[in-house]
C-alpha positions in Angstrom: 77.9 98.3 97.9 81.2 100.2 97.8 84.2 99.0 95.6 87.7 99.8 97.2 90.0 100.5 94.4 93.9 100.4 94.7 95.0 104.1 95.3 96.8 104.4 92.0 93.3 104.5 90.4 90.3 106.3 91.2 88.6 106.8 94.4 86.1 104.1 95.8 82.9 103.7 93.6 79.5 102.4 94.6 77.6 99.7 92.8 74.1 97.9 93.3 74.6 94.1 94.0 71.8 91.5 94.2 71.7 89.3 97.2 70.9 85.4 96.5 67.4 84.5 97.6 69.1 83.1 100.6 70.2 87.0 101.2 74.0 85.8 100.7 75.9 88.5 98.5 78.5 87.1 95.7 82.0 86.5 96.6 83.5 88.1 93.5 82.4 90.5 91.2 83.6 90.6 87.6 83.4 94.0 85.7 80.3 95.1 87.9 78.5 98.1 86.9 78.0 101.5 88.6 74.8 103.1 89.5 75.3 105.1 86.2 75.4 102.2 84.2 79.2 102.3 83.5 81.3 99.2 83.8 84.2 99.2 86.3 86.7 96.8 84.5 88.4 94.3 86.8 87.8 91.6 89.4 86.5 92.2 93.1 86.6 90.1 96.2 84.2 90.3 99.0 85.8 91.6 102.1 85.0 93.7 105.5 86.1 97.2 106.3 87.6 98.0 109.3 84.4 98.9 111.1 83.0 95.6 109.9 81.0 96.9 106.6 81.0 94.6 103.9 82.8 96.2 101.1 84.4 94.6 97.8 88.1 95.3 97.1 90.0 95.0 94.1 91.4 91.6 93.4 92.7 92.2 89.7 92.0 92.0 86.1 89.7 89.3 84.9 91.8 89.0 81.9 94.8 87.8 83.8 93.0 85.5 85.9 91.8 83.5 82.6 95.2 83.6 81.2 
């Protein structure tokens, strides 16, 4: 799955996302781990790219969401 970050940060990154038993992807990711095992800080919301591809877009910092 691709994470689309704001332009002020790094380029988009790829992570592995496990689907549920019903084949559905989570609607939010918090601090996901990339394919090299590194944590990518932040909260990510499921979205659809211009070409219909499923992606996750940066939704902010999880620390701000819980404050």
